[in-house]
C-alpha positions in Angstrom: -71.4 63.6 -6.0 -69.0 66.2 -5.9 -70.4 68.6 -8.8 -67.6 71.5 -11.5 -69.0 74.3 -12.2 -70.4 75.4 -15.1 -68.3 78.0 -17.1 -70.8 80.9 -18.4 -71.0 83.6 -21.0 -72.6 86.5 -20.4 -74.3 87.8 -23.3 -73.4 91.9 -24.0 -76.1 93.8 -25.9 -77.1 90.5 -28.4 -80.4 88.6 -28.3 -80.3 85.1 -27.1 -80.8 82.7 -30.3 -83.3 80.8 -30.1 -81.6 76.6 -31.0 -84.3 73.9 -31.9 -84.0 70.3 -31.4 -84.5 70.1 -27.5 -87.4 69.4 -26.4 -87.8 71.4 -22.4 -90.6 70.2 -20.3 -93.6 72.5 -19.3 -94.8 70.4 -16.7 -96.8 66.9 -15.2 -99.9 66.1 -17.1 -102.5 65.3 -14.6 -104.9 64.0 -16.0 -104.1 61.5 -14.5 -104.2 62.5 -11.1 -107.1 62.1 -9.4 -108.7 65.4 -7.3 -106.7 67.4 -4.1 -106.7 64.8 -1.1 -107.0 67.2 1.7 -106.5 63.9 3.9 -102.9 63.0 3.1 -102.6 65.7 1.5 -102.7 63.7 -1.8 -103.2 62.9 -5.8 -104.2 59.0 -6.7 -102.9 58.3 -9.8 -104.5 56.3 -12.4 -103.5 53.8 -15.3 -106.0 56.3 -17.6 -106.8 59.5 -18.2 -109.7 60.5 -14.9 -110.5 63.8 -16.0 -114.5 62.0 -16.8 -114.3 60.2 -13.3 -112.1 57.9 -12.1 -114.8 54.5 -12.5 -112.8 51.5 -13.9 -109.5 53.3 -13.0 -106.8 51.6 -11.9 -104.0 52.9 -9.5 -101.2 51.3 -7.3 -99.6 54.4 -5.8 -100.4 58.3 -5.0 -97.9 61.9 -5.1 -98.6 62.8 -1.2 -97.1 65.4 0.5 -96.5 67.4 4.3 -99.0 70.3 3.8 -96.0 71.5 6.8 -93.6 71.2 4.0 -94.8 71.6 0.2 -98.4 72.4 -1.1 -101.0 71.1 -4.3 -99.9 68.8 -6.4 -97.1 67.3 -4.3 -95.7 68.0 -7.2 -93.4 70.6 -9.9 -91.2 70.9 -12.7 -88.1 73.4 -13.4 -85.9 75.0 -15.7 -83.1 76.9 -15.6 -82.3 77.7 -12.3 -80.1 80.0 -11.9 -76.5 79.5 -9.7 -76.0 81.0 -6.2 -72.7 78.3 -5.5 -69.4 78.0 -7.3 -70.3 73.9 -7.6 -73.8 74.4 -9.3 -74.6 74.1 -13.2 -77.6 76.1 -14.5 -80.7 73.6 -13.4 -83.2 71.8 -15.0 -85.6 69.3 -12.6 -89.0 67.4 -10.9 -89.1 68.3 -7.4 -91.8 69.3 -4.5 -94.1 73.1 -5.1 -92.3 74.1 -1.4 -94.2 76.3 0.7 -92.0 80.2 1.0 -91.5 79.5 4.2 -89.4 77.1 3.3 -88.1 78.2 -0.1 -87.2 81.0 0.5 -86.2 84.5 -1.1 -85.4 83.4 -3.7 -86.5 80.5 -4.1 -83.1 78.4 -4.9 -85.4 76.2 -6.8 -83.0 72.7 -8.1 -80.2 74.5 -6.7 -81.2 74.8 -3.0 -79.1 73.6 -0.4 -79.0 70.0 2.2 -81.9 69.1 3.7 -84.2 72.0 2.1 -87.6 69.4 1.5 -87.3 69.0 -2.2 -88.1 65.8 -3.6 -91.8 65.2 -4.0 -93.2 62.0 -2.8 -94.3 59.5 -4.5 -96.1 56.2 -2.6 -96.6 52.9 -4.0 -100.6 51.8 -2.6 -99.2 48.7 -4.2 -97.7 46.1 -6.3 -98.5 48.0 -10.2 -97.0 50.0 -12.4 -97.1 54.3 -11.8 -97.6 56.6 -15.1 -96.4 60.0 -14.3 -97.0 61.8 -18.1 -94.9 64.7 -19.0 -96.1 67.4 -21.6 -92.9 68.4 -23.3 -92.7 71.0 -26.5 -90.2 71.3 -29.0 -88.6 74.1 -27.4 -85.3 75.3 -26.0 -84.8 77.8 -22.8 -88.9 78.8 -23.8 -87.9 80.9 -20.7 -83.9 83.1 -21.0 -81.9 82.1 -18.6 -80.2 83.6 -16.4 -77.8 84.3 -13.2 -78.4 84.9 -9.6 -78.6 89.1 -10.2 -80.4 88.2 -13.2 -78.2 89.0 -16.3 -79.0 87.0 -19.4 -76.0 84.5 -19.4 -75.4 81.0 -22.6 -78.2 79.6 -23.6 -77.2 75.7 -22.3 -74.5 73.6 -21.3 -75.8 71.7 -24.7 -77.7 71.8 -27.2 -78.9 68.7 -27.8 -80.4 67.8 -24.9 -82.5 69.7 -21.5 -81.2 67.3 -18.5 -83.5 67.0 -15.6 -82.2 66.0 -11.8 -85.0 63.9 -10.9 -85.0 64.9 -7.1 -87.8 63.0 -5.7 -88.7 59.4 -3.2 -90.4 56.5 -4.1 -92.8 55.2 -1.1 -94.3 52.4 0.6 -97.1 52.3 1.7 -98.5 48.6 0.4 -98.8 47.7 4.1 -96.4 45.2 2.9 -92.8 44.2 2.1 -91.3 45.5 -1.1 -88.1 44.3 -2.8 -87.1 47.1 -4.9 -88.4 48.8 -7.7 -88.0 49.8 -11.8 -87.9 53.4 -13.5 -88.5 52.7 -17.2 -89.0 55.6 -19.6 -92.5 55.2 -22.7 -95.3 56.5 -23.4 -99.1 56.1 -22.9 -100.5 55.3 -19.7 -101.4 51.9 -17.6 -101.8 49.1 -20.9 -101.5 51.4 -23.6 -97.9 52.2 -22.1 -94.7 51.5 -25.0 -91.7 51.6 -23.3 -89.5 54.0 -25.1 -86.5 52.9 -27.3 -82.7 53.8 -27.9 -81.5 57.3 -29.7 -85.5 58.4 -29.9 -85.2 61.7 -27.6 -85.8 60.5 -23.8 -83.3 58.9 -21.8 -81.8 58.0 -18.2 -78.5 59.8 -17.5 -76.8 59.7 -14.8 -75.3 63.7 -15.0 -76.4 66.9 -14.7 -76.6 68.2 -18.0 -72.2 70.1 -18.8 -70.9 68.1 -16.3 -67.6 65.7 -16.0 -68.3 62.4 -16.4 -66.2 61.4 -13.6 -69.2 62.0 -11.3 -71.2 59.7 -12.7 -73.4 58.7 -9.9 -72.3 54.9 -8.6 -74.1 51.7 -8.0 -74.7 52.8 -4.6 -76.3 55.6 -4.6 -79.3 55.8 -7.3 -81.8 54.8 -3.9 -80.9 55.4 -0.9 -82.7 55.8 2.1 -82.4 58.9 3.9 -78.3 60.0 5.6 -80.3 60.9 9.4 -80.6 57.1 10.1 -77.9 55.2 7.5 -74.7 58.0 6.4 -70.6 57.8 6.5 -68.7 59.6 7.5 -70.0 62.6 9.0 -69.1 66.2 7.8 -70.6 70.1 7.8 -73.5 68.8 6.3 -74.4 65.3 8.0 -74.2 63.1 11.5 -73.2 60.0 12.1 -76.4 58.0 11.0 -78.4 56.5 13.4 -79.1 53.6 12.8 -75.5 52.6 10.5 -72.0 54.6 10.3 -72.4 53.3 6.5 -75.4 54.7 3.8 -78.6 51.8 3.4 -78.9 51.4 -0.5 -81.0 49.1 -3.1 -77.6 48.6 -5.9 -78.5 50.1 -8.9 -76.6 48.1 -11.9 -75.8 51.3 -13.8 -73.5 49.8 -16.6 -76.8 47.9 -18.1 -77.7 51.8 -19.3 -75.5 51.3 -22.3 -77.2 48.5 -23.0 -80.5 50.2 -21.8 -81.3 53.3 -22.1 -85.0 53.8 -20.7 -84.9 52.1 -17.7 -83.3 50.2 -14.3 -83.9 48.1 -11.4 -82.8 47.4 -7.8 -80.6 45.0 -7.0 -79.3 44.3 -3.5 -80.4 45.8 -0.9 -77.6 46.1 1.6 -77.5 44.6 4.6 -77.1 47.9 7.3 -80.1 48.2 6.6 -82.0 44.3 5.8 -79.6 43.2 9.1 -81.8 44.9 11.2 -85.4 45.2 9.2 -85.1 42.5 7.1 -86.7 43.6 3.6 -88.5 47.4 2.5 -90.9 47.6 5.1 -94.3 49.8 4.7 -95.0 53.0 5.9 -98.0 51.1 8.6 -95.0 48.0 9.9 -91.9 50.7 10.4 -91.0 51.1 14.4 -92.0 54.0 16.8 -89.3 56.2 17.2 -88.2 59.0 19.9 -87.3 62.4 18.6 -84.9 65.0 19.2 -86.3 68.4 18.0 -83.2 70.8 18.0 -84.9 73.7 16.5 -88.4 73.3 17.4 -89.7 74.0 13.6 -91.9 70.5 13.0 -91.2 71.8 9.4 -87.9 70.7 10.2 -86.9 67.6 10.2 -85.6 66.3 14.0 -83.2 63.6 14.9 -84.2 60.2 15.9 -83.6 59.4 19.5 -84.5 56.3 20.0 -86.2 53.4 18.7 -88.5 50.8 20.4 -87.2 47.4 18.3 -90.5 45.0 19.7 -89.3 45.0 23.5 -87.0 47.1 24.4 -86.5 50.8 23.7 -83.1 51.2 22.1 -80.5 53.8 21.1 -76.4 54.2 20.4 -73.3 55.2 21.6 -71.7 56.8 18.2 -68.2 57.9 18.6 -68.0 60.8 16.5 -64.4 60.0 15.4 -64.8 56.9 13.6 -68.5 56.3 13.6 -68.5 53.0 15.6 -71.4 52.4 17.8 -72.3 50.5 20.8 -76.1 49.6 21.4 -77.7 50.5 25.1 -81.3 50.7 26.2 -83.3 53.7 26.7 -84.3 53.9 30.7 -87.8 55.0 31.8 -86.7 58.4 33.5 -85.1 59.0 30.2 -88.7 58.2 28.1 -90.7 60.1 31.7 -88.6 63.5 31.1 -88.8 63.2 27.1 -92.7 62.9 27.3 -92.3 65.5 29.1 -90.4 67.8 26.8 -91.9 68.7 23.7 -90.8 71.1 21.1 -92.5 74.9 22.5 -93.2 79.1 21.9 -92.7 81.5 25.1 -92.0 84.1 26.0 -89.0 84.9 26.6 -86.2 87.3 24.7 -86.1 85.6 21.6 -83.6 84.0 22.1 -83.6 80.0 22.3 -80.5 80.8 23.2 -81.3 80.6 26.3 -84.1 78.9 28.3 -83.4 79.9 31.7 -86.7 82.2 31.8 -90.1 83.0 29.6 -93.4 82.4 29.4 -95.0 79.0 28.4 -96.6 80.3 24.9 -98.2 77.3 22.8 -97.5 73.6 22.9 -96.4 71.7 19.9 -99.1 68.7 19.3 -97.4 66.0 17.3 -100.7 64.1 16.4 -102.7 66.8 16.0 -99.2 68.8 14.3 -101.0 72.5 15.4 -99.9 73.9 18.6 -101.8 74.7 21.2 -101.9 78.6 22.5 -101.2 78.3 26.5 -104.1 81.0 26.1 -106.5 78.2 24.7 -107.1 77.5 21.5 -104.3 76.4 18.4 -102.1 77.3 15.8 -100.4 76.0 12.7 -97.1 76.2 12.6 -97.5 78.5 9.6 -98.9 80.6 11.6 -96.4 80.2 14.8 -93.7 80.7 12.1 -95.9 83.8 11.3 -96.6 85.0 15.0 -92.2 84.2 15.6 -91.1 87.2 12.7 -93.0 89.6 13.8 -91.8 89.0 17.7 -89.1 90.2 19.5 -89.3 88.3 22.4 -91.4 85.3 20.6 -89.0 81.4 19.6 -89.1 78.1 19.5 -87.5 75.4 22.3 -86.3 72.4 21.0 -88.4 68.5 22.2 -88.9 65.1 22.1 -91.8 63.3 20.5 -93.4 59.9 19.1 -94.0 59.3 15.6 -93.1 56.0 13.3 -89.7 56.0 11.3 -91.1 56.3 8.3 -88.2 57.1 6.4 -87.2 53.4 6.8 -90.3 53.0 4.6 -89.7 56.4 2.2 -86.4 55.1 -0.9 -84.2 58.1 -1.9 -83.8 58.1 -5.7 -81.5 60.2 -7.8 -81.3 59.9 -11.4 -81.6 62.6 -14.4 -83.1 62.3 -17.7 -82.0 63.8 -20.7 -84.8 65.2 -23.7 -83.3 65.5 -27.1 -84.7 65.7 -30.7 -89.1 65.1 -29.8 -90.3 65.6 -33.3 -90.3 61.6 -34.1 -92.7 61.2 -29.9 -96.0 59.1 -30.9 -98.5 61.5 -30.8 -96.2 64.6 -31.4 -98.0 67.8 -32.2 -96.9 70.6 -34.9 -99.0 73.1 -33.9 -97.8 73.5 -30.8 -94.2 71.6 -31.2 -95.6 69.5 -27.9 -95.5 65.7 -27.4 -95.3 63.6 -24.0 -93.7 61.1 -22.6 -94.4 58.4 -19.2 -91.6 58.1 -16.5 -93.2 54.3 -15.2 -92.0 53.2 -12.1 -93.1 49.8 -11.2 -92.1 48.7 -7.0 -91.4 44.7 -7.3 -92.5 41.2 -5.1 -90.6 40.6 -2.1 -88.5 37.3 -1.2 -90.3 37.4 2.4 -93.1 39.2 3.7 -92.3 38.3 7.6 -93.5 41.5 9.5 -90.9 42.8 12.3 -90.8 41.4 15.7 -92.5 45.0 17.0 -95.6 43.7 15.6 -98.7 42.1 16.8 -99.7 39.7 15.0 -102.9 40.5 14.5 -101.4 44.0 12.9 -99.5 41.8 11.0 -102.6 40.2 9.4 -104.3 43.5 8.7 -101.2 44.3 6.7 -101.7 42.0 4.5 -105.2 42.1 3.4 -103.7 41.8 -0.3 -101.2 39.9 -0.1 -98.9 41.8 2.0 -98.5 44.6 -1.3 -101.5 46.6 -1.1 -102.9 45.2 -4.5 -104.8 46.8 -7.4 -108.1 48.4 -6.2 -110.7 49.6 -8.0 -113.2 53.0 -7.8 -111.6 55.6 -6.5 -107.9 53.7 -6.1 -107.2 54.1 -2.7 -104.9 51.2 -1.5 -105.8 51.1 2.5 -103.1 52.0 4.9 -103.4 52.9 8.7 -99.3 54.3 9.7 -100.8 54.8 13.0 -100.3 50.7 13.1 -97.2 50.8 14.8 -97.5 53.6 17.3 -101.5 51.5 17.9 -99.2 48.1 18.7 -96.8 50.4 21.6 -99.6 51.7 22.8 -100.9 48.2 24.2 -97.6 48.3 25.9 -97.9 51.8 27.6 -96.3 53.3 25.0 -97.9 56.4 22.8 -96.9 56.6 19.4 -97.6 59.8 17.7 -98.5 60.1 14.4 -96.0 62.9 12.6 -95.2 63.1 8.7 -92.3 63.8 8.2 -89.9 64.7 4.7 
């Protein structure tokens, strides 16, 4: 989707005039989030306020994050983010709170570039509604809008509304296949949820505030599987997808938003996904792959080099010009070479492009997510990044590692939420000028629960303890899944599958 630049009027010597009747999201209300759980890391999302405890509460989902990339609570709101490029619009968004080492200086937040790990990660752990509540204040531009140099700029693209880009994923951690999803806006939690109505000051939108209607999101752009697996044509930012040279997606009937502005629902799953994998796979059913980490940095995405289809390791010879592909069987010689070449740190000349000399300093262990130091001991990737920054001779070197192809369970959701006048919302507080709305995301039942060919029968049964879809659970709310199951299956066949969380 091409974005159009916003024309900004510089304000010189004048105070910015206040703007009324356009709500601004202040924060995510965490009262229905469980406490920080370091085992994920994650926070479980419940169907009620659990600030006094989770007894009796029900959950169908959680917010998680990769500790190499993001921080607690895994989701954050940004307002009035400055532009950093000619094609950008001053942005409001909901995204992941990233580590400083990834965000950079300055942190461009919503307006950061491609593959900068902006997406927050919601995971469905059962088939049921997942509710997130957002606190909204009836004051537009609480923070002054400035450009990247700190100079004040025009108050707003549209004084009557604020539009938030929702930069997130919906991951299938239910233990069984899913048939799609539904997104709704409303008020209240769990059984008290009431769907929003037309013209009430909150709705789904297809474009940013101030953008050209010609650039609206289309039916096949709102729910896409990650581009590293399915993409085409190749361009300056993307290679051809590993599995397919076209995007894989759930279609959405965007025309229905003219009838119901407060919800949308997936329809058909594209055949380039379903022909290979069937309906939407859960994390513990995805196949195992070999990954090539071209920059040697575990915090950035690695490329899939091969996958195991239950019988053999497969890769693709892809024509760079057309994207046409030929399936190839990976030899044991290749596998042996990959096993012997993990990502490493060398003490050499500080230039990763020259690898003929140097001394091994550390080796990345994808299972523990730690560097093993040649001199003994371990180090996190963050600690190693600090060490590298202070060294003129240490350098990262690329390598291979094995693990589940997690992005087959992960769906990128692309849409906007438009906020207008909030004074008529339920619970609007005249004193604080605040109210709240609920974003409800509901995974849908599949037509088929058949396990994939690469999963042994006993592991398929283990993943189907709750009717194939996780089910609701009480108490601490954790719907169990084991992301190592695919790798454990392959271990019995002589392959070692290493766990790696991937954005």
